[in-house]
MMTF fields as JSON, N, C-alpha, C and O atoms, coordinates in Angstrom:
{
  "mmtfVersion": "1.0.0",
  "mmtfProducer": "UNKNOWN",
  "numBonds": 471,
  "numAtoms": 472,
  "numGroups": 118,
  "numChains": 1,
  "numModels": 1,
  "chainsPerModel": [1],
  "groupsPerChain": [118],
  "chainIdList": ["A"],
  "bondAtomList": [4, 2, 8, 6, 12, 10, 16, 14, 20, 18, 24, 22, 28, 26, 32, 30, 36, 34, 40, 38, 44, 42, 48, 46, 52, 50, 56, 54, 60, 58, 64, 62, 68, 66, 72, 70, 76, 74, 80, 78, 84, 82, 88, 86, 92, 90, 96, 94, 100, 98, 104, 102, 108, 106, 112, 110, 116, 114, 120, 118, 124, 122, 128, 126, 132, 130, 136, 134, 140, 138, 144, 142, 148, 146, 152, 150, 156, 154, 160, 158, 164, 162, 168, 166, 172, 170, 176, 174, 180, 178, 184, 182, 188, 186, 192, 190, 196, 194, 200, 198, 204, 202, 208, 206, 212, 210, 216, 214, 220, 218, 224, 222, 228, 226, 232, 230, 236, 234, 240, 238, 244, 242, 248, 246, 252, 250, 256, 254, 260, 258, 264, 262, 268, 266, 272, 270, 276, 274, 280, 278, 284, 282, 288, 286, 292, 290, 296, 294, 300, 298, 304, 302, 308, 306, 312, 310, 316, 314, 320, 318, 324, 322, 328, 326, 332, 330, 336, 334, 340, 338, 344, 342, 348, 346, 352, 350, 356, 354, 360, 358, 364, 362, 368, 366, 372, 370, 376, 374, 380, 378, 384, 382, 388, 386, 392, 390, 396, 394, 400, 398, 404, 402, 408, 406, 412, 410, 416, 414, 420, 418, 424, 422, 428, 426, 432, 430, 436, 434, 440, 438, 444, 442, 448, 446, 452, 450, 456, 454, 460, 458, 464, 462, 468, 466],
  "bondOrderList": [1, 1, 1, 1, 1, 1, 1, 1, 1, 1, 1, 1, 1, 1, 1, 1, 1, 1, 1, 1, 1, 1, 1, 1, 1, 1, 1, 1, 1, 1, 1, 1, 1, 1, 1, 1, 1, 1, 1, 1, 1, 1, 1, 1, 1, 1, 1, 1, 1, 1, 1, 1, 1, 1, 1, 1, 1, 1, 1, 1, 1, 1, 1, 1, 1, 1, 1, 1, 1, 1, 1, 1, 1, 1, 1, 1, 1, 1, 1, 1, 1, 1, 1, 1, 1, 1, 1, 1, 1, 1, 1, 1, 1, 1, 1, 1, 1, 1, 1, 1, 1, 1, 1, 1, 1, 1, 1, 1, 1, 1, 1, 1, 1, 1, 1, 1, 1],
  "groupList": [{"groupName": "UNK", "atomNameList": ["N", "CA", "C", "O"], "elementList": ["N", "C", "C", "O"], "formalChargeList": [0, 0, 0, 0], "bondAtomList": [1, 0, 2, 1, 3, 2], "bondOrderList": [1, 1, 2], "singleLetterCode": "X", "chemCompType": "L-PEPTIDE LINKING"}],
  "groupTypeList": [0, 0, 0, 0, 0, 0, 0, 0, 0, 0, 0, 0, 0, 0, 0, 0, 0, 0, 0, 0, 0, 0, 0, 0, 0, 0, 0, 0, 0, 0, 0, 0, 0, 0, 0, 0, 0, 0, 0, 0, 0, 0, 0, 0, 0, 0, 0, 0, 0, 0, 0, 0, 0, 0, 0, 0, 0, 0, 0, 0, 0, 0, 0, 0, 0, 0, 0, 0, 0, 0, 0, 0, 0, 0, 0, 0, 0, 0, 0, 0, 0, 0, 0, 0, 0, 0, 0, 0, 0, 0, 0, 0, 0, 0, 0, 0, 0, 0, 0, 0, 0, 0, 0, 0, 0, 0, 0, 0, 0, 0, 0, 0, 0, 0, 0, 0, 0, 0],
  "groupIdList": [1, 2, 3, 4, 5, 6, 7, 8, 9, 10, 11, 12, 13, 14, 15, 16, 17, 18, 19, 20, 21, 22, 23, 24, 25, 26, 27, 28, 29, 30, 31, 32, 33, 34, 35, 36, 37, 38, 39, 40, 41, 42, 43, 44, 45, 46, 47, 48, 49, 50, 51, 52, 53, 54, 55, 56, 57, 58, 59, 60, 61, 62, 63, 64, 65, 66, 67, 68, 69, 70, 71, 72, 73, 74, 75, 76, 77, 78, 79, 80, 81, 82, 83, 84, 85, 86, 87, 88, 89, 90, 91, 92, 93, 94, 95, 96, 97, 98, 99, 100, 101, 102, 103, 104, 105, 106, 107, 108, 109, 110, 111, 112, 113, 114, 115, 116, 117, 118],
  "secStructList": [7, 7, 7, 7, 3, 3, 3, 1, 1, 1, 2, 2, 2, 2, 6, 2, 2, 2, 2, 2, 2, 2, 2, 6, 6, 6, 6, 1, 7, 7, 7, 7, 3, 3, 3, 3, 1, 7, 7, 2, 2, 2, 2, 2, 2, 2, 2, 2, 6, 6, 6, 7, 1, 7, 3, 3, 3, 3, 3, 7, 1, 7, 7, 1, 2, 2, 2, 2, 2, 2, 2, 2, 2, 6, 6, 7, 6, 6, 7, 7, 7, 7, 3, 3, 3, 3, 3, 1, 7, 1, 7, 6, 6, 7, 7, 7, 7, 6, 6, 3, 3, 3, 3, 3, 1, 1, 2, 2, 2, 2, 2, 2, 2, 2, 2, 6, 6, 7],
  "xCoordList": [50.893, 49.766, 50.458, 51.134, 50.304, 51.036, 49.659, 49.891, 48.553, 47.413, 46.782, 47.515, 45.365, 43.964, 43.186, 43.576, 41.798, 40.885, 39.561, 39.251, 38.949, 37.589, 36.733, 36.881, 35.526, 34.605, 32.931, 32.258, 32.962, 31.909, 30.473, 29.884, 29.671, 28.661, 28.935, 30.047, 28.331, 27.938, 27.993, 28.973, 26.724, 26.209, 27.158, 27.741, 27.139, 27.794, 29.003, 29.341, 30.154, 31.154, 32.294, 33.363, 31.673, 31.937, 32.157, 33.137, 31.763, 31.957, 32.89, 33.454, 33.092, 34.388, 35.137, 35.837, 35.787, 36.718, 36.606, 37.069, 36.008, 36.448, 37.328, 38.248, 36.523, 37.149, 38.437, 39.13, 39.189, 40.023, 41.079, 42.147, 40.818, 41.829, 41.944, 42.724, 41.404, 41.784, 42.671, 43.726, 42.336, 42.963, 44.437, 45.315, 44.847, 45.72, 46.691, 47.878, 46.172, 46.244, 47.475, 48.556, 46.605, 47.041, 48.456, 49.217, 48.452, 49.937, 50.453, 51.386, 50.609, 51.423, 51.456, 52.358, 50.235, 49.995, 49.046, 47.854, 49.624, 48.853, 47.69, 47.699, 47.046, 45.627, 45.318, 45.596, 44.265, 43.171, 42.409, 42.438, 41.628, 39.768, 39.129, 38.916, 38.617, 38.329, 36.674, 35.747, 36.353, 35.04, 34.246, 34.808, 33.292, 32.414, 31.619, 31.492, 31.3, 30.522, 31.585, 31.292, 32.631, 33.494, 33.517, 33.91, 33.112, 33.526, 34.725, 35.644, 34.772, 36.301, 37.331, 38.331, 36.94, 37.885, 38.547, 39.686, 37.453, 38.169, 39.281, 40.352, 38.511, 39.26, 41.058, 42.002, 40.861, 42.051, 43.177, 44.378, 42.559, 43.107, 43.599, 44.666, 42.891, 43.335, 44.456, 45.294, 44.736, 45.395, 46.893, 47.975, 46.655, 47.575, 48.753, 49.967, 47.298, 48.348, 48.946, 49.603, 48.562, 48.645, 49.887, 51.013, 49.509, 51.059, 51.298, 52.287, 50.283, 50.314, 50.603, 50.386, 51.138, 51.678, 50.669, 51.176, 49.426, 48.478, 46.884, 46.635, 46.047, 44.893, 43.902, 43.868, 42.929, 41.912, 40.608, 40.111, 40.064, 38.757, 37.855, 38.006, 36.991, 36.008, 34.716, 34.22, 34.288, 33.028, 31.581, 31.397, 31.067, 29.993, 29.356, 29.389, 28.476, 27.516, 27.581, 28.263, 27.383, 27.349, 26.705, 25.489, 27.569, 27.244, 27.623, 28.529, 27.162, 27.053, 29.118, 29.949, 28.963, 30.254, 31.928, 33.054, 31.272, 33.306, 33.632, 34.561, 33.304, 34.126, 34.839, 36.069, 33.71, 34.216, 35.237, 36.169, 35.206, 36.306, 37.665, 38.683, 37.51, 38.651, 39.534, 40.699, 38.743, 39.246, 39.75, 40.667, 39.119, 39.106, 40.98, 41.845, 41.094, 42.48, 43.29, 44.197, 43.1, 44.07, 44.577, 45.041, 44.319, 44.394, 44.457, 44.04, 45.242, 46.027, 47.6, 48.277, 48.066, 49.135, 50.152, 49.964, 51.194, 52.825, 51.932, 51.84, 51.443, 51.192, 50.783, 49.862, 51.396, 50.843, 50.35, 51.134, 49.739, 49.687, 49.591, 49.616, 49.466, 48.922, 47.006, 46.54, 46.635, 44.773, 44.864, 45.438, 44.116, 43.029, 41.714, 41.109, 41.218, 39.902, 39.579, 40.052, 38.771, 38.414, 36.342, 35.334, 36.575, 34.998, 34.391, 35.153, 32.948, 32.228, 31.501, 30.926, 31.59, 30.591, 31.45, 31.35, 32.187, 32.725, 32.089, 31.994, 31.633, 30.868, 32.358, 33.578, 31.439, 32.58, 33.848, 34.907, 33.119, 34.04, 35.174, 35.996, 35.035, 36.24, 37.501, 37.854, 38.377, 40.059, 40.811, 40.533, 41.714, 42.332, 43.241, 44.311, 43.299, 44.213, 45.969, 46.189, 46.674, 48.261, 48.062, 46.944, 48.719, 48.728, 47.497, 47.223, 47.068, 45.782, 45.741, 46.292, 45.335, 45.488, 44.153, 43.529, 43.7, 42.21, 41.393, 41.88, 40.06, 39.666, 39.792, 39.632, 40.038, 40.228, 38.833, 38.207, 38.501, 36.751, 36.878, 35.973, 37.443, 37.328, 38.663, 39.72, 37.978, 39.045, 40.51, 41.535, 40.274, 42.212, 42.588, 43.484, 41.937, 42.351, 43.044, 44.254, 42.247, 42.492, 43.642, 44.349, 43.496, 44.893, 46.084, 46.907, 46.084, 47.019, 47.656, 48.824, 47.173, 47.645, 48.16, 49.142, 47.009, 48.081, 49.388, 50.285, 48.85, 50.6, 51.775, 52.849, 51.448, 52.608, 52.703, 53.598, 52.077, 52.752, 53.49, 54.394, 53.477, 54.168, 55.437, 56.385],
  "yCoordList": [15.804, 16.686, 16.769, 15.795, 18.194, 17.989, 18.594, 18.695, 18.989, 19.623, 18.661, 17.76, 18.283, 17.192, 18.256, 18.472, 18.749, 19.238, 18.189, 17.783, 17.896, 17.514, 17.773, 18.019, 17.671, 18.699, 17.454, 16.534, 18.051, 17.336, 17.26, 16.211, 18.467, 18.566, 18.489, 18.981, 17.91, 18.076, 19.379, 19.979, 19.851, 21.037, 22.424, 23.143, 22.564, 23.725, 24.031, 25.032, 22.897, 22.567, 22.819, 23.427, 22.148, 22.268, 23.604, 23.645, 24.267, 25.745, 26.357, 27.296, 26.32, 26.472, 26.26, 27.223, 24.525, 24.464, 24.385, 23.325, 25.274, 25.703, 26.951, 27.24, 27.857, 29.205, 28.887, 29.176, 28.071, 27.366, 27.035, 27.645, 26.32, 25.796, 26.874, 26.81, 28.118, 29.336, 29.981, 30.283, 30.357, 31.152, 30.583, 31.37, 28.58, 28.541, 28.51, 28.61, 28.355, 28.379, 29.917, 29.847, 31.246, 32.156, 32.741, 33.681, 31.98, 31.534, 30.636, 30.365, 29.585, 28.606, 27.772, 27.03, 27.807, 25.688, 24.864, 24.855, 24.051, 23.057, 22.518, 22.776, 22.1, 21.074, 20.452, 20.722, 18.876, 18.391, 17.967, 17.398, 18.74, 18.8, 17.565, 17.313, 16.423, 14.679, 15.416, 14.606, 16.748, 16.221, 15.868, 16.117, 15.444, 15.384, 13.839, 13.14, 13.787, 12.226, 10.947, 10.0, 11.277, 10.11, 8.764, 8.898, 7.96, 6.58, 6.607, 7.371, 5.677, 6.189, 5.495, 6.045, 4.198, 3.197, 4.241, 4.267, 4.919, 5.624, 6.83, 7.062, 7.538, 7.867, 7.908, 8.532, 6.6, 6.027, 5.783, 5.88, 5.421, 4.914, 6.068, 5.945, 7.474, 8.552, 8.862, 9.037, 9.022, 9.715, 8.914, 9.472, 7.71, 6.246, 6.649, 6.809, 6.692, 7.327, 8.206, 8.106, 9.382, 10.754, 11.24, 11.589, 11.196, 10.954, 12.766, 13.497, 12.911, 14.815, 15.038, 14.291, 16.095, 16.915, 17.683, 18.387, 17.81, 18.618, 18.086, 18.211, 17.436, 17.312, 18.079, 17.88, 19.196, 19.898, 19.435, 19.017, 19.648, 19.126, 20.467, 21.01, 20.897, 21.908, 21.069, 20.07, 21.797, 22.003, 23.317, 23.712, 23.629, 24.298, 24.566, 25.654, 23.413, 22.987, 22.039, 21.026, 22.097, 20.768, 19.578, 19.468, 18.724, 17.587, 16.402, 16.739, 14.813, 14.16, 13.288, 12.789, 13.674, 13.014, 13.456, 12.959, 14.661, 15.482, 14.433, 13.742, 14.068, 13.012, 12.356, 12.405, 11.262, 10.121, 10.237, 9.435, 11.176, 11.474, 11.723, 11.062, 12.954, 12.756, 11.379, 11.159, 10.627, 9.897, 8.512, 7.708, 8.566, 7.903, 8.099, 7.23, 9.613, 10.728, 9.658, 8.947, 9.607, 8.992, 7.491, 6.96, 6.91, 5.454, 4.858, 3.819, 6.051, 5.679, 5.599, 6.462, 4.169, 3.915, 3.803, 3.289, 4.252, 4.885, 6.186, 6.164, 7.008, 8.38, 9.116, 8.626, 10.666, 10.912, 12.563, 13.49, 12.713, 14.42, 15.009, 14.333, 16.475, 17.348, 17.757, 18.292, 17.511, 17.464, 18.812, 19.166, 19.722, 21.096, 21.216, 21.203, 21.365, 21.266, 22.933, 23.974, 22.718, 23.727, 24.16, 23.455, 25.532, 25.729, 26.277, 26.625, 26.442, 26.816, 25.937, 26.207, 24.634, 23.685, 22.59, 21.419, 22.974, 21.726, 22.155, 23.308, 20.992, 21.323, 22.23, 22.225, 22.892, 23.746, 23.126, 23.626, 21.415, 20.492, 19.69, 18.985, 19.964, 19.681, 19.608, 20.732, 19.169, 19.144, 18.718, 17.645, 19.419, 18.828, 17.629, 18.057, 16.545, 15.309, 15.461, 15.999, 14.923, 14.735, 15.246, 14.946, 15.77, 15.641, 16.67, 16.766, 17.209, 18.161, 19.465, 19.54, 20.684, 22.276, 21.987, 20.993, 23.442, 23.999, 23.837, 23.316, 24.241, 24.566, 25.695, 26.392, 26.281, 27.52, 28.082, 27.505, 28.964, 29.282, 29.915, 29.401, 30.654, 31.158, 30.759, 30.255, 31.33, 30.884, 31.605, 31.083, 32.943, 33.385, 32.378, 31.607, 32.215, 31.375, 30.535, 30.365, 29.904, 28.343, 27.904, 26.898, 29.456, 29.564, 29.51, 28.595, 30.494, 31.19, 29.508, 29.199, 28.956, 27.687, 26.477, 25.748, 26.529, 25.347, 25.595, 24.931, 27.335, 27.877, 27.666, 27.072, 28.063, 28.121, 26.232, 25.92, 25.349, 23.383, 23.474, 22.64, 24.25, 23.642, 24.47, 24.149],
  "zCoordList": [14.566, 15.32, 16.789, 17.121, 17.97, 18.728, 19.245, 20.45, 19.077, 19.86, 19.628, 19.22, 19.705, 19.269, 20.763, 21.911, 19.867, 20.165, 19.858, 18.738, 20.986, 21.652, 22.582, 23.779, 21.704, 22.017, 22.827, 22.362, 23.9, 24.948, 24.568, 24.83, 23.844, 22.875, 22.085, 21.892, 21.027, 19.723, 19.341, 18.9, 19.563, 18.797, 19.207, 18.395, 20.532, 20.984, 20.828, 20.197, 21.593, 21.374, 20.242, 20.29, 19.264, 18.149, 17.563, 16.82, 17.646, 17.35, 18.448, 17.886, 19.051, 20.1, 19.699, 19.384, 19.272, 18.798, 17.773, 17.351, 16.721, 15.812, 15.715, 14.95, 17.141, 17.33, 17.392, 16.417, 18.809, 19.433, 18.139, 18.08, 17.405, 15.886, 15.342, 14.392, 15.552, 14.552, 15.139, 14.58, 16.591, 17.227, 17.487, 17.837, 17.238, 17.596, 16.887, 17.197, 15.809, 14.294, 13.674, 13.089, 14.18, 14.072, 15.237, 15.01, 16.27, 17.038, 16.391, 17.148, 15.086, 14.463, 15.002, 15.39, 15.107, 16.516, 15.827, 16.135, 14.743, 14.729, 15.345, 16.549, 15.114, 15.644, 14.746, 13.578, 15.393, 14.735, 16.018, 17.109, 14.982, 15.541, 15.411, 14.225, 16.426, 16.507, 16.751, 16.73, 16.951, 16.874, 18.193, 19.259, 18.204, 19.891, 19.532, 18.527, 20.585, 21.088, 20.423, 19.693, 20.885, 20.254, 21.766, 22.924, 21.284, 22.073, 22.797, 22.502, 23.889, 24.814, 23.866, 23.405, 23.642, 22.762, 21.304, 20.838, 20.94, 19.789, 20.011, 19.451, 21.14, 21.532, 21.88, 21.396, 23.286, 23.2, 22.241, 22.492, 20.996, 19.571, 18.942, 18.341, 18.955, 18.397, 18.628, 17.743, 20.211, 21.603, 21.22, 21.04, 21.169, 21.258, 19.944, 19.819, 18.965, 17.448, 16.736, 15.7, 17.607, 16.992, 18.228, 17.873, 19.537, 20.729, 20.776, 20.735, 20.849, 21.358, 22.44, 23.395, 22.472, 23.495, 24.158, 25.031, 24.066, 24.755, 23.667, 22.468, 24.93, 23.991, 25.024, 26.239, 24.13, 25.09, 24.774, 23.728, 26.2, 25.882, 26.295, 27.389, 25.396, 25.317, 25.832, 25.31, 27.074, 27.373, 27.65, 28.801, 26.987, 26.953, 27.823, 28.398, 28.164, 28.877, 30.181, 30.027, 30.592, 32.109, 31.465, 31.314, 31.106, 30.165, 31.039, 31.801, 31.243, 31.898, 31.711, 32.469, 29.911, 29.63, 29.922, 29.896, 30.193, 30.452, 31.627, 31.21, 32.776, 33.394, 32.811, 32.777, 31.979, 31.277, 30.524, 30.576, 29.776, 28.916, 29.571, 29.367, 30.528, 31.306, 31.644, 31.313, 32.309, 33.089, 31.715, 31.883, 30.826, 29.322, 29.175, 29.075, 29.217, 28.878, 30.119, 29.687, 30.955, 31.916, 32.112, 33.121, 30.691, 30.402, 29.093, 28.581, 28.651, 27.297, 27.63, 28.189, 27.077, 27.342, 26.384, 25.282, 26.753, 26.349, 25.737, 24.509, 26.231, 25.845, 26.863, 27.517, 27.36, 28.653, 27.75, 27.951, 27.29, 26.948, 28.3, 29.328, 28.252, 28.95, 28.611, 27.606, 29.234, 29.208, 29.676, 30.705, 28.659, 29.053, 28.818, 27.747, 30.234, 30.481, 30.099, 30.555, 29.272, 28.469, 28.486, 28.428, 28.587, 28.503, 29.677, 30.578, 29.857, 30.941, 31.752, 32.806, 31.05, 31.568, 32.093, 31.725, 32.856, 34.054, 35.288, 35.71, 35.853, 36.945, 37.837, 37.678, 38.74, 39.908, 40.702, 41.081, 40.821, 41.369, 40.77, 41.355, 39.392, 38.635, 39.037, 38.68, 39.475, 40.044, 38.919, 38.383, 38.51, 37.809, 37.923, 38.357, 37.767, 38.373, 37.377, 36.292, 38.084, 37.634, 35.933, 35.513, 35.177, 34.016, 33.081, 31.885, 34.117, 33.312, 33.654, 34.753, 33.253, 33.642, 33.627, 33.253, 34.288, 34.325, 35.42, 36.424, 35.416, 33.332, 33.104, 34.106, 32.116, 31.298, 30.772, 29.883, 31.235, 31.286, 29.946, 29.289, 29.282, 27.528, 26.977, 27.357, 25.668, 24.911, 24.619, 24.179, 25.0, 25.179, 26.118, 25.773, 27.519, 28.344, 27.783, 27.928, 27.042, 27.092, 25.802, 25.747, 24.466, 23.75, 24.679, 24.706, 25.37, 26.169, 27.129, 26.891, 27.716, 28.041, 27.29, 27.433, 26.32, 25.072, 24.152, 23.631, 24.287, 23.548, 24.98, 24.878, 25.773, 26.709, 26.994, 27.779, 26.565, 26.597, 25.216, 25.244, 23.824, 23.016, 23.018, 22.302]
}
């Protein structure tokens, strides 16, 4: 799987990730929806095992776990996917670091960014 999708907030972000997965599928891009609320070790394991090209992290509302998830993705050994920061829920001071793009504020922007990386 070349694209992994991760949600920060279970209730709201899962719907956005479903829409993102459908839009990517329309463009012929397969993705794996990991859902929300993953523990850092579980996320690291999933990324390490699947070795995706892109991990899209969606946050619809400002939530404290966003920076923690981004930090977790920076420490996956042996695999450096591009992380796409997506959704309107990222604090204004969110600045992508090396290997990250975004924040992409909407679905169309996120689809275009992911598609350009595949």
